[in-house]
N, C-alpha and C positions, 0 to 999 in steps of 0.2 A: 563737428557738433552733431549730436543725435537729433533727428528730426521729431522725436517724441516730445510732447509738451511736459513741462514740469507739473506735478500734481500737488493738491493739498494747499492749506492756507498759509500765509505768513512767510513765503519764500523770500520776500524782501527785494531781491534783486532780480529783475527780468533778465532772461538770457537774450532776448530779441526785443527791441523797442522800434516801433513804427510811428512816423511822425508826419502829419500834414502841416506844413508850414504856412499858415494862413494869416493874412493881415497886413502885408507889406504895403499895398496901395493905400489902405485906410489909414495906416500910420503916417504916410506922407501927406495924405489930404488933410488930416487933422492939423498938420503943421504948415498947411498951404504951400506944399512943396510938390514938385513933380513926382509921379508914381515911381520913376526909376530910382529916386533918392530912397524910397522905401525898400526897393529890391536890393540896393546896395547895403542898407542897414541890415536887411535879412540875411545877406551872405555873412555878415559878422556873427549873427546869432547861430549860424551853422557851426561855426568854430566853438561857441559856447556849448552847444549840444555834444559835439564830438569830444571835447575836453571832459565834460561830465561823464560820458560813457566810459572813457578811458579810466578816469579816476574811480569809478563805481565798479568796474569789472564787468560791465555790460559787454557781451560778446558780439552782438550784431545790432546794427542801426540801419534802418531803412527810411530814407527821406524822400518825400513826394515833392520833387522839384518842378516838374512841368507836366501837365496831363495831356492826354490826347485832345481834350476839348480846348486847352489853352491856345492851340493854334489858331482858333478863331477870334482871338483878341485883336485889337487894332495893330495894324502892320508895324507902326513905329515902335510900339511896345514890345512886339515879338522880336523885332530886329535888336532892339536894345538888350533884351533879355538874352538872346544868343551871343551878343558881344560880352555881356557880363559872365556867361557861362564859359565862353572861351577863355576869358582873362582868368577865371578862378581855376580852370584846368592847368593854365600855364603857371600860375602862381603858387598853388597849394600842393600839388602832387608830391613834389620833393620833401616837403615837411610831413605830409601824411606817411610817406614811406619811411622816413626817419623814425617816426613814432610807432611803426609796426602796424599801420592800418592798410588792409586790403580794400581797394576800391573796385567797384564794378557798377555798370550801368544796366538798368532793365527798362525796356520799352522798344518802341518801333524806331530803330536808329536810322532807317532808310529816309525818314523825313528831315533829318539834319543835314547840314552841308558836309561835303567831303572833308573839309579842314577840321570841323568839329568831330566827325566820326573818327579821324585819324588821332586826334587828341584823346578821345575816349579809349581807343585801342592801345595807345602808349601808356596812359594811366594804368590801365588793367594789367599790362605787360609788367610795368615797373614795379607794381605793388603785389604781384600774384603770389609771392612767397610769404607774405605777411599773414599772421593770424591773431594778433592782439585785439583787433576790432574789424569785423566784417562790415564795411560801409557800402551799402547798395543805394544808388541814386536813381530814383524812378523819373525818367525823363522821356517825353512823348509816350507816357505809359497810361494805360486804363485797365482796370480789373476785368472788364468784359473782353477786351482785346487779349489779355493774358489767357483767359479760359478759352477763347476762340482759337488761339494760336496753338494751345495744347491739344484741343480736339482735332485741328487740322493735322498736327504731327500724328496722332493716333490713326486718323483716316489714311494717311500716306503710308503708315506701317501695315495696315490691314490690306491696302490695295497692292503693296509690294510683296505680300505674303510673309512678312516678317512677324505678323501678329494676328492671332485669332480674334474675332470679334467677341467671343466668349471670355477672353483674357481681359476685356476692358472693364475696369472697376475704378473706384475713386483713387486707389493707389497708383494705378497706371496713368491716370490723368494728372495726378499730383506730380508725378516724376517729370512731366513735360511742362509744368508751369515754371514761371520765374521764381527764383529763390528755393527750388525744390530741395537743395542740399543744405538749407538751413532750417532750424526749428522754426515753427509758425511764430509769429509775434506773440509775445506774452502780453505786452501793454501797448496800446495805441493812444498817442496824444494828438489832439487837434487844438491849435491856438486860434484865436480870432473870434470865438463865441458861437460859431455855427455848429449845429448838432447833427452832423451827417458824416458819412464816410467818403462821399464824392467819387465813387468808382475807383477807390484805391484798395488793392489787394483783396478783391471780393472773395476769392478762394481761400486765401491765407488767414483771414480774420475771423474765421468761423467760430472760434472759442477765445478770441482775444478780449482782454479786459480794456474797456473804453474809458478815456478820461478826457474831459473838455475843460477849456479854461477861456476866460474872456480876454486874457492878455494878448495882444497883438504880437505876431512873430518877432519883429525887432526889439520887443520889450522882454524877450526871453532872458531869464537869468537862472542861476543854479537853484535859487529858493524855489522858483516855480516848478523846476524839474524834480527837486526833492519833494515837494508836496505831492506830485504825481506817484513817485515811488512810495511814499508813506501811505497814500491811499491804497495803492496796489497791494502793499504788505498786509493791509487789514482785511483784504477780500479772501473769500474761500472760493477756489476754483474747483468746480465739481465735474466738468466734462460729461454731464448727463447722468452722473450718479447722485445719490442723495447725500446730504451733508453728513449723516451718520456714517455712511460708507467711507467717505473721504477722511473723516476724522478717526475712524477705527485703525488701530495699528496694523501694519502689514505683517503677515506671518510667512515665514519661508516654507516652501513646499519641497518635499524630497522628490528626487526623480524615481 
């Protein structure tokens, strides 16, 4: 996939959808159930989102599953989340591979147990040849961490003599961020009602269209996702240009 963003209004279908899956705990609390019941219900909503992307021809889906800051949650909740994560890796990867989904994980893997890291590696290896949908799961991920590790990689290249400081620009930094080989997200969706991006894909969301819903993540359905796409299709994406420039027909230039 080309990393260049699609231009102009009314494209209808985003190439890359980024999602913050918020509201699992509140969904459970409203039902007077343990928070982990909400996380399990949220895992089912992931399948709804994947199915929707496959049906609509969306090429890439990035899900914020577990942030760098989530390690600070109560120990029992983190432990239960890790168990849920492990079970999902064991249960879902074969079906995702069958459906042509490539799975990858972005984030600071060293904080996970060796068993989970091994499952991540296996999932990526099994699905590496698929290209129907690029599914990126942000786990132990933070946007600031992403930019910092890209800057560190640049510094290492300069120190080793592989790169001149004068060659460092936004393209060089972008190439070292997570998801560098994918187009930037066209559409960002956050469930749960909060109006913030919470340290998610800070570099990549520079010109992404943002869409928020009060629906809690376990309540996600195709109608909610279609509402987001319908709203996206009505927007004009200008990327710093004027509306008139974007609306003007492009003319071919001769060499």
